[in-house]
Backbone bond lengths (Angstrom), bond angles and torsions (degrees), N, CA, C in turn:
res aa  C-N    CA-C-N  psi(-1)  N-CA   C-N-CA  omega(-1)  CA-C   N-CA-C  phi
1 M - - - 1.444 - - 1.528 109.47 -
2 P 1.332 115.24 146.28 1.458 117.99 177.63 1.531 111.08 -64.76
3 K 1.302 115.79 144.77 1.465 123.37 177.25 1.526 112.91 61.13
4 G 1.329 118.72 20.16 1.453 121.91 177.97 1.519 114.69 69.99
5 K 1.313 117.32 15.29 1.459 121.51 -178.04 1.530 110.07 -73.31
6 L 1.325 116.84 145.08 1.460 122.54 179.28 1.517 110.81 -109.58
7 L 1.314 115.77 146.15 1.462 121.07 172.27 1.524 106.75 -99.10
8 L 1.323 116.71 104.79 1.455 120.41 -174.74 1.525 113.07 -96.06
9 T 1.323 117.49 -29.20 1.463 120.10 -176.97 1.523 109.91 -124.79
10 L 1.327 114.82 167.02 1.461 119.28 175.21 1.523 110.60 -61.20
11 R 1.310 116.74 -35.83 1.467 120.45 178.90 1.526 110.93 -65.15
12 D 1.338 117.25 -40.59 1.466 120.48 176.50 1.525 110.64 -58.41
13 A 1.341 116.03 -44.94 1.460 120.57 -179.77 1.527 110.69 -64.69
14 G 1.327 117.32 -43.42 1.461 120.99 178.65 1.512 112.21 -62.48
15 N 1.325 116.64 -43.04 1.465 120.42 177.99 1.524 111.31 -63.89
16 Y 1.324 116.42 -39.44 1.462 119.97 178.79 1.524 110.62 -62.21
17 I 1.328 116.43 -44.81 1.463 120.23 -177.71 1.525 110.89 -66.47
18 T 1.322 117.77 -40.97 1.466 119.85 -178.43 1.531 112.30 -69.66
19 K 1.326 117.86 -22.45 1.468 120.68 -179.94 1.532 113.10 -91.16
20 L 1.329 116.85 0.87 1.460 119.84 177.24 1.530 110.10 -67.70
21 P 1.328 117.93 154.59 1.465 119.76 173.69 1.529 110.14 -58.49
22 K 1.321 116.15 149.37 1.467 121.06 -173.26 1.528 112.76 -55.03
23 A 1.312 117.89 -42.05 1.467 120.23 -178.87 1.522 111.10 -63.39
24 E 1.322 116.81 -41.18 1.468 120.06 179.92 1.525 110.90 -74.14
25 H 1.334 116.62 -38.44 1.462 121.95 179.80 1.532 111.42 -61.91
26 A 1.326 116.90 -32.31 1.460 121.36 -177.90 1.525 112.82 -82.84
27 A 1.326 118.01 -4.93 1.467 121.21 179.95 1.526 109.74 -63.57
28 P 1.329 117.33 144.28 1.469 121.13 -176.66 1.527 114.05 -57.26
29 E 1.333 117.79 -36.48 1.471 118.50 -178.72 1.523 112.17 -68.12
30 W 1.347 116.73 -34.53 1.462 119.15 177.27 1.524 111.07 -74.91
31 Q 1.316 117.12 -34.09 1.464 119.65 176.22 1.529 110.67 -64.34
32 A 1.333 116.58 -40.52 1.461 120.78 177.67 1.531 110.74 -65.98
33 A 1.324 117.19 -39.39 1.462 120.60 178.34 1.527 110.49 -64.05
34 M 1.336 116.77 -41.85 1.461 120.30 179.32 1.523 110.76 -66.13
35 E 1.319 117.04 -39.92 1.465 120.18 178.16 1.528 110.39 -62.96
36 A 1.323 117.45 -40.88 1.463 120.69 177.55 1.523 110.87 -63.29
37 L 1.334 116.94 -41.32 1.466 120.46 177.55 1.524 111.34 -60.83
38 I 1.319 116.01 -43.74 1.473 120.03 -179.22 1.529 110.97 -64.96
39 L 1.332 116.96 -43.50 1.463 120.10 179.41 1.525 111.40 -62.47
40 V 1.308 117.00 -41.11 1.461 120.38 179.15 1.526 110.23 -65.87
41 A 1.326 116.45 -43.98 1.461 120.11 -177.57 1.530 112.25 -68.51
42 E 1.324 117.52 -42.64 1.465 120.21 -175.42 1.524 113.75 -82.02
43 L 1.322 117.19 -34.55 1.461 120.37 -173.24 1.526 113.16 -110.87
44 N 1.323 117.37 10.93 1.459 121.69 -178.46 1.522 112.25 51.72
45 G 1.315 115.13 42.31 1.454 120.34 178.13 1.519 110.77 -76.09
46 P 1.325 116.34 175.62 1.467 119.49 178.88 1.526 111.58 -65.00
47 T 1.310 116.68 127.69 1.458 120.45 -178.23 1.523 112.07 -66.57
48 M 1.319 117.17 -17.76 1.460 120.13 178.97 1.528 110.74 -62.01
49 F 1.339 117.84 -32.93 1.468 120.63 178.57 1.526 110.68 -62.09
50 A 1.328 116.19 -44.56 1.463 120.15 179.13 1.526 110.09 -65.64
51 R 1.317 116.36 -41.14 1.470 120.49 179.62 1.524 110.61 -61.34
52 I 1.325 116.48 -45.71 1.461 120.37 -179.77 1.525 110.45 -62.48
53 G 1.340 116.76 -44.23 1.463 120.57 -179.71 1.516 112.35 -60.41
54 V 1.321 116.70 -44.72 1.467 120.53 -179.20 1.527 110.38 -69.17
55 M 1.326 117.36 -41.43 1.466 119.88 -179.54 1.531 111.42 -63.74
56 L 1.332 116.71 -40.99 1.464 119.71 178.01 1.529 111.50 -65.45
57 A 1.325 116.44 -40.95 1.464 119.92 179.19 1.528 110.84 -65.79
58 L 1.332 116.93 -40.26 1.466 120.23 177.61 1.520 110.64 -63.63
59 Q 1.320 116.46 -42.51 1.453 120.81 -179.79 1.528 110.58 -64.42
60 H 1.331 116.38 -38.73 1.455 119.82 -178.98 1.530 111.60 -71.04
61 S 1.316 117.16 -36.30 1.463 119.38 -177.55 1.525 112.46 -80.73
62 N 1.328 118.38 -21.21 1.467 122.42 178.71 1.520 108.93 -127.69
63 P 1.344 117.43 71.80 1.467 118.42 -177.53 1.527 111.78 -65.73
64 A 1.313 114.80 155.99 1.467 120.12 178.10 1.527 109.05 -62.52
65 P 1.303 116.69 143.08 1.468 118.65 179.79 1.524 110.61 -63.30
66 K 1.302 114.96 142.33 1.454 120.13 179.50 1.524 108.64 -85.75
67 I 1.310 114.86 138.40 1.453 120.27 179.43 1.518 107.92 -96.03
68 A 1.308 115.78 128.05 1.465 120.51 -178.93 1.525 109.57 -67.33
69 P 1.329 116.50 140.09 1.460 118.52 177.49 1.531 110.21 -64.01
70 R 1.303 116.09 150.09 1.453 120.23 -173.95 1.509 113.40 -89.09
71 G 1.278 121.86 -4.67 1.456 121.37 -180.00 1.521 111.81 71.96
72 K 1.309 115.79 -178.45 1.460 119.92 -179.51 1.514 110.10 -74.26
73 R 1.306 114.76 137.47 1.442 120.36 177.44 1.522 108.41 -94.16
74 S 1.288 115.71 133.16 1.465 118.58 177.71 1.517 108.98 -103.22
75 I 1.279 114.97 142.53 1.462 120.09 -179.41 1.529 106.98 -97.27
76 V 1.296 115.22 123.54 1.464 120.97 178.34 1.513 107.14 -92.14
77 R 1.332 115.97 125.31 1.469 119.79 -179.52 1.484 110.62 -116.36
């Protein structure tokens, strides 16, 4: 999360998703995460579903940095 902020409740996660920029908010992974949050909140479903949805969306929107390949190493003798 940006600035080290934690999402502790379903409401925190919902507020975070609704405050995303429109292009990111409309992404399929965020829509699926929001749908999972709504189902958990309205139908008392397992909160793990909402957690998984949000974690996957966060991972997709902030991928791990790619490490550049190091090329051939030459041995100096």
